[in-house]
C-alpha positions as CSV (number, residue, x, y, z in Angstrom):
1,X,-31.3,-8.4,10.7
2,X,-27.8,-8.2,9.3
3,X,-28.5,-5.3,7.0
4,X,-29.9,-3.4,10.1
5,X,-26.7,-4.1,11.9
6,X,-24.6,-2.7,9.2
7,X,-26.8,0.5,8.8
8,X,-26.8,0.9,12.6
9,X,-23.0,0.5,13.1
10,X,-21.5,1.2,9.6
11,X,-20.9,5.1,10.8
12,X,-19.2,4.3,13.8
13,X,-17.0,1.6,12.4
14,X,-16.0,4.4,9.7
15,X,-15.3,6.8,12.5
16,X,-13.1,4.4,14.3
17,X,-11.2,3.7,11.1
18,X,-10.8,7.3,10.4
19,X,-9.4,7.9,13.8
20,X,-6.9,5.0,13.5
21,X,-5.9,5.3,9.9
22,X,-2.8,7.2,10.4
23,X,-0.3,5.7,13.1
24,X,0.4,7.9,16.2
25,X,3.9,6.1,16.8
26,X,7.1,7.2,14.9
27,X,9.2,4.0,14.1
28,X,13.0,3.9,13.8
29,X,14.6,2.4,10.8
30,X,15.9,-0.7,12.9
31,X,12.4,-1.2,14.4
32,X,11.0,-1.2,10.7
33,X,13.5,-3.6,9.6
34,X,13.0,-6.1,12.8
35,X,9.4,-5.8,11.7
36,X,10.2,-6.6,8.2
37,X,12.2,-9.5,9.3
38,X,9.5,-10.9,11.3
39,X,7.0,-10.7,8.7
40,X,9.3,-12.7,6.3
41,X,10.0,-15.1,9.3
42,X,6.2,-15.6,9.6
43,X,5.6,-16.3,5.9
44,X,8.5,-18.7,5.9
45,X,6.8,-20.7,8.8
46,X,3.5,-20.5,7.1
47,X,4.9,-21.8,3.9
48,X,6.8,-25.0,5.9
49,X,3.3,-25.7,7.4
50,X,1.7,-25.8,4.1
51,X,4.5,-27.9,2.6
52,X,4.4,-30.4,5.4
53,X,0.5,-30.5,5.3
54,X,0.7,-31.1,1.4
55,X,3.2,-33.8,1.7
56,X,1.5,-35.5,4.4
57,X,-1.7,-35.6,2.3
58,X,0.0,-37.0,-0.7
59,X,2.0,-39.6,1.1
């Protein structure tokens, strides 16, 4: 069942991936910098959540 699904939809998935492989929007430098800061902030929050989870488990 899964293999028939893959065989049936793999070309369509590949076509969609090819269509959206290159971004159509051009981002300026400040936008890229803000996105980088947001990514770093997200990683910091995930790290804090993991730290809190581990300290709660070990306490």
